[in-house]
LUMMAR-339672 format. One line per field, with one value per residue (C-alpha): x, y, z. Coordinates in nm, 3 decimals, padded with zeros to 5 digits, m for minus. Each point is the difference from the previous one (the first is absolute). Layout:
<keses>
x	X:...
y	Y:...
z	Z:...
</keses>
This chain:
<keses>
x	01.332:00.133:m00.162:m00.024:00.136:m00.335:00.006:00.214:00.026:00.337:00.164:00.345:00.146:00.238:00.085:m00.161:00.263:m00.123:00.019:00.089:m00.332:m00.350:m00.267:00.054:m00.169:m00.161:m00.108:m00.299:m00.063:m00.320:00.079:m00.302:m00.112:m00.120:00.203:00.291:m00.017:00.289:m00.052:00.270:m00.102:00.170:m00.025:m00.277:m00.222:00.036:00.001:00.293:m00.011:m00.216:00.084:m00.200:00.106:m00.146:m00.039:00.278:m00.128:00.286:m00.247:m00.120:00.287:00.301:00.263:00.132:m00.349:m00.008:00.331:m00.120:m00.323:00.180:00.263:m00.256:m00.226:00.293:00.152:m00.331:m00.051:00.355:m00.002:m00.327:00.137:00.335:00.198:00.237:00.005:00.260:m00.252:m00.243:00.015:m00.232:m00.204:m00.295:m00.092:m00.328:00.051:m00.269:00.119:00.247:m00.129:00.288:00.341:00.186:m00.118:00.200:00.326:m00.137:m00.240:00.287:00.206:m00.282:m00.027:00.378:m00.027:m00.140:00.331:m00.153:00.237:m00.272:m00.152:m00.291:m00.268:m00.199:m00.340:m00.278:m00.204:m00.309:00.180:00.016:m00.373:00.046:00.256:m00.198:m00.348:00.032:00.116:00.246:00.093:m00.147:m00.312:m00.103:00.019:m00.206:00.086:m00.250:00.075:00.082:00.109:m00.020:00.223:m00.013:00.267:00.000:00.217:m00.073:00.017:00.375:00.067:00.229:m00.246:m00.133:m00.302:m00.056:m00.166:00.187:m00.094:m00.036:m00.353:m00.245:00.267:00.040:m00.371:00.028:m00.256:m00.105:00.142:m00.152:00.156:m00.175:m00.328:00.001:00.097:m00.316:m00.210:00.102:m00.104:m00.341:m00.060:00.105:m00.237:m00.287:00.071:00.014:m00.303:00.208:m00.065:m00.248:m00.017:00.206:00.031:00.373:m00.055:m00.138:00.263:00.281:m00.160:00.003:00.349:00.162:m00.243:m00.137:m00.318:m00.165:00.081:00.117:00.231:00.129:00.076:00.154:00.206:00.136:00.092:00.174:00.173:m00.195:m00.137:00.174:m00.163:00.280:00.037:m00.058:m00.365:m00.061:m00.190:m00.268:m00.063:m00.046:m00.224:m00.226:m00.012:m00.098:m00.282:m00.147:00.128:00.006:00.281:00.229:m00.086:00.087:00.334:00.081:m00.091:00.210:00.297:m00.057:m00.027:00.322:00.185:m00.137:00.139:00.346:m00.022:m00.120:00.298:00.238:m00.210:00.037:00.375:00.046:m00.265:m00.183:m00.347:m00.077:00.179:m00.126:00.204:m00.031:m00.040:00.129:m00.167:00.229:m00.072:m00.255:m00.242:m00.109:m00.133:m00.246:m00.280:m00.094:m00.124:00.358:00.106:m00.319:00.055:00.366:m00.087:m00.244:00.264:00.268:m00.234:m00.083:00.340:00.116:m00.302:00.210:00.172:m00.051:m00.005:00.149:00.062:00.350:m00.024:00.366:00.234:00.182:00.335:m00.042:00.045:00.341:00.108:m00.120:00.200:00.308:m00.058:m00.020:00.352:00.116:m00.189:m00.294:m00.340:m00.267:m00.288:m00.338:00.106:00.304:m00.207:m00.263:00.262:00.159:m00.337:m00.101:00.325:00.044:m00.360:00.071:00.307:m00.185:m00.294:00.237:00.163:m00.328:m00.156
y	m01.701:00.013:00.236:m00.041:00.261:00.171:00.140:00.297:m00.149:00.062:m00.237:00.043:m00.321:m00.010:m00.160:00.119:00.004:m00.075:00.293:00.009:00.145:m00.129:00.013:00.040:00.296:00.028:00.295:00.050:00.299:00.100:00.279:00.160:00.295:00.191:m00.138:m00.221:m00.235:m00.190:m00.258:m00.170:m00.313:m00.287:m00.367:m00.057:00.248:00.289:00.335:00.201:00.315:00.166:00.295:00.196:00.242:00.148:m00.155:m00.214:m00.098:00.098:00.071:00.306:00.095:m00.143:m00.231:00.281:00.025:m00.375:00.019:00.288:m00.179:m00.322:00.174:00.209:m00.294:m00.224:00.260:00.026:m00.376:m00.080:00.277:m00.131:m00.356:00.109:m00.203:00.067:m00.118:m00.264:m00.176:m00.070:m00.365:00.018:00.265:00.000:00.304:00.054:00.297:00.173:00.068:m00.289:m00.166:m00.075:m00.162:00.316:00.157:m00.252:00.192:00.345:m00.162:m00.186:00.319:00.178:m00.282:m00.006:00.337:m00.190:m00.179:m00.346:m00.297:m00.266:m00.188:00.189:m00.048:00.259:m00.053:00.220:00.134:m00.194:m00.326:00.098:m00.058:m00.368:m00.039:00.199:m00.120:m00.373:m00.295:m00.131:00.319:m00.081:00.085:00.335:00.349:00.286:00.355:00.281:00.331:00.315:m00.230:m00.375:m00.300:m00.379:m00.263:m00.369:m00.299:m00.366:m00.251:m00.054:00.375:m00.064:00.151:00.354:00.140:00.371:00.282:00.304:00.228:00.277:00.100:00.147:00.060:m00.377:m00.072:m00.103:00.118:00.078:00.201:00.315:00.207:m00.204:m00.003:00.380:00.031:m00.189:00.190:00.337:m00.130:m00.100:00.354:00.147:m00.239:00.116:00.363:m00.068:m00.236:m00.279:m00.201:m00.019:00.225:m00.113:00.105:00.008:00.346:00.148:m00.185:00.149:00.346:m00.006:m00.151:00.286:00.279:00.054:00.198:m00.245:m00.272:00.238:00.174:m00.341:m00.119:00.332:00.014:m00.353:00.063:00.331:m00.120:00.214:m00.315:m00.331:m00.338:m00.244:m00.358:00.107:00.062:m00.371:m00.054:00.233:m00.242:m00.287:00.212:00.100:m00.360:m00.121:00.257:m00.169:00.208:m00.225:00.179:m00.010:m00.366:m00.088:00.178:m00.193:m00.328:00.098:00.051:m00.338:m00.174:00.164:m00.109:m00.350:00.008:00.084:m00.298:m00.225:00.095:m00.115:m00.312:m00.096:00.060:m00.222:m00.257:00.021:m00.056:m00.329:00.067:00.139:00.311:00.346:00.327:00.260:00.341:00.290:00.371:00.263:m00.068:m00.326:00.187:00.188:m00.241:m00.366:00.051:00.046:m00.335:m00.176:00.103:m00.094:m00.341:m00.075:00.076:m00.212:m00.292:m00.011:m00.165:m00.102:m00.108:m00.114:00.335:00.160:00.380:00.122:00.353:00.073:00.120:m00.062:00.294:m00.093:00.082:m00.322:m00.183:00.162:m00.126:m00.351:00.017:00.097:m00.287:m00.248:00.101:m00.122:m00.328:00.100:m00.106:00.187:m00.197:00.151:00.092:00.195:00.171:00.103:00.120:00.224:00.149:00.057:00.165:00.226:00.121:00.074:00.204:00.193:00.078:00.146:00.219:00.159:00.058
z	m00.134:m00.354:m00.248:m00.372:m00.239:m00.046:00.352:00.108:00.347:00.166:00.239:00.146:00.133:00.290:00.328:00.319:00.271:00.351:00.235:00.361:00.101:m00.058:m00.120:m00.373:m00.167:m00.341:m00.210:m00.225:m00.226:m00.179:m00.245:m00.165:m00.206:00.307:00.292:00.106:00.298:00.159:00.274:00.207:00.191:00.177:m00.096:00.254:m00.185:00.243:m00.178:00.133:m00.207:m00.264:m00.224:m00.253:m00.272:m00.317:m00.346:m00.142:m00.345:m00.230:m00.280:00.193:00.235:m00.184:00.145:00.219:00.145:00.054:00.185:00.219:00.091:00.088:00.211:00.187:00.076:00.094:00.233:00.184:00.020:00.108:00.263:00.141:00.005:00.140:m00.251:m00.290:m00.360:00.091:00.223:m00.286:m00.112:m00.302:m00.179:m00.239:m00.209:m00.186:m00.232:m00.204:m00.353:00.007:m00.316:m00.237:00.016:m00.104:00.329:00.203:00.023:00.100:00.248:00.167:00.005:00.183:00.255:00.049:00.177:00.301:00.052:00.036:00.002:00.005:m00.296:m00.152:m00.262:m00.194:m00.159:m00.130:00.293:m00.114:00.082:00.366:00.014:m00.081:00.276:00.254:m00.095:m00.075:00.205:m00.263:m00.186:m00.341:m00.200:m00.149:00.149:m00.140:00.105:m00.040:00.165:m00.194:m00.281:m00.052:m00.052:00.010:00.064:00.079:00.084:m00.061:00.284:m00.052:m00.018:m00.295:m00.248:00.021:m00.179:m00.047:m00.188:m00.131:00.290:m00.258:00.097:m00.244:m00.267:m00.022:00.031:00.365:00.256:00.246:00.281:00.141:m00.281:m00.269:00.192:00.031:m00.366:m00.093:00.256:m00.146:m00.342:00.139:00.130:m00.336:m00.177:00.220:m00.088:m00.375:00.028:m00.142:00.315:00.288:00.302:00.296:00.363:m00.059:m00.143:00.321:00.203:m00.209:m00.001:00.379:00.007:m00.193:00.092:m00.352:m00.060:m00.240:m00.252:m00.275:00.246:00.109:m00.354:m00.101:00.320:m00.044:m00.363:00.074:00.315:00.247:00.161:00.058:00.053:00.072:00.119:00.361:m00.094:m00.073:00.330:m00.138:m00.286:00.244:00.221:m00.289:m00.124:00.347:m00.002:m00.307:m00.292:m00.305:m00.182:00.303:00.063:m00.358:00.037:00.318:m00.167:m00.302:00.233:00.167:m00.336:m00.120:00.313:m00.056:m00.353:00.138:00.234:m00.282:m00.215:00.275:00.067:m00.367:00.005:00.305:m00.103:00.331:m00.149:00.175:00.329:00.326:00.079:00.153:m00.184:00.246:m00.027:00.091:00.009:00.097:m00.286:00.159:00.302:m00.215:m00.086:00.007:m00.356:m00.121:00.144:m00.111:m00.363:00.025:00.144:m00.282:m00.260:00.171:00.065:m00.370:m00.056:00.351:00.206:00.300:00.050:00.342:00.016:00.330:00.124:00.125:00.359:00.080:m00.079:m00.325:00.162:00.201:m00.331:m00.035:00.342:m00.089:m00.324:00.198:00.240:m00.287:m00.103:00.342:m00.036:00.223:m00.132:00.188:00.151:00.082:00.354:m00.122:m00.268:00.255:00.245:m00.263:m00.093:00.361:00.105:m00.302:00.037:00.366:m00.092:m00.269:00.229:00.260:m00.268:m00.103:00.342
</keses>
């Protein structure tokens, strides 16, 4: 899988030396702004070990934080699997905040702390959705959780399309942070009579324990009250109850996410093709209205696009990327086996 010079994708070539023992093991890593997951699985798709740590996005925790998260998650996964770094035959890393070529060297230095000897490849974490959520690993992935992002590969996977990932500062919405930003504005507009009344006001009053709308607005402005991205489910709830203002905000978010997808579709010239748009992140669990508005926007330029929710853990995409480095192309059975076994491991961890 060659990459053109517009992508910061890292690939380290090398020979894989056969080992005396079998099966071969592969590693996948999903490094995000809130958590880090590492999965170790064998070539038959059996998850052998899973590890979780805190955030690893260098934009918020630095490269030292990325290293710590990777090491912690890897130590847990390798201990559970009962194998060492030398037994890994290929590794795929999806790293949030890995956006530009100058980030290649410090990202590799962070990964080197794991002591892997196998070939590895690093991509932006959004790309894991394409590997985990599509049969052939290409199309468009849209991420909407606390923030938002969008990446895509063409059918050959030699061309990558992307947005900046810079959020509202770059005019890109909408994750939960941007949705709440707009919702706070709607409440302020009700108080100043610039906009209509909305049930978001009473929902936020109850959420923070304010006495009334003036207390809410004053408290938010002075820092006594905080309405953050974690309150996004309230917006979906109020929209589902029929509030027009909240419904318009949800549709705005869906339309914005559709615009991100359309930008990547134009870059990759996918307009006339049938392909999947993989939806990743907690925002897509909030309301069918979000996806409906997103679909309308995407279908305005790419009518054959299929919007699909990602139900497979993204870290599976990292394992599949590692397998590709060893010449293993996953079929549907292997893909399903990976998903089934990693979900089984995770459910045992949280019982």
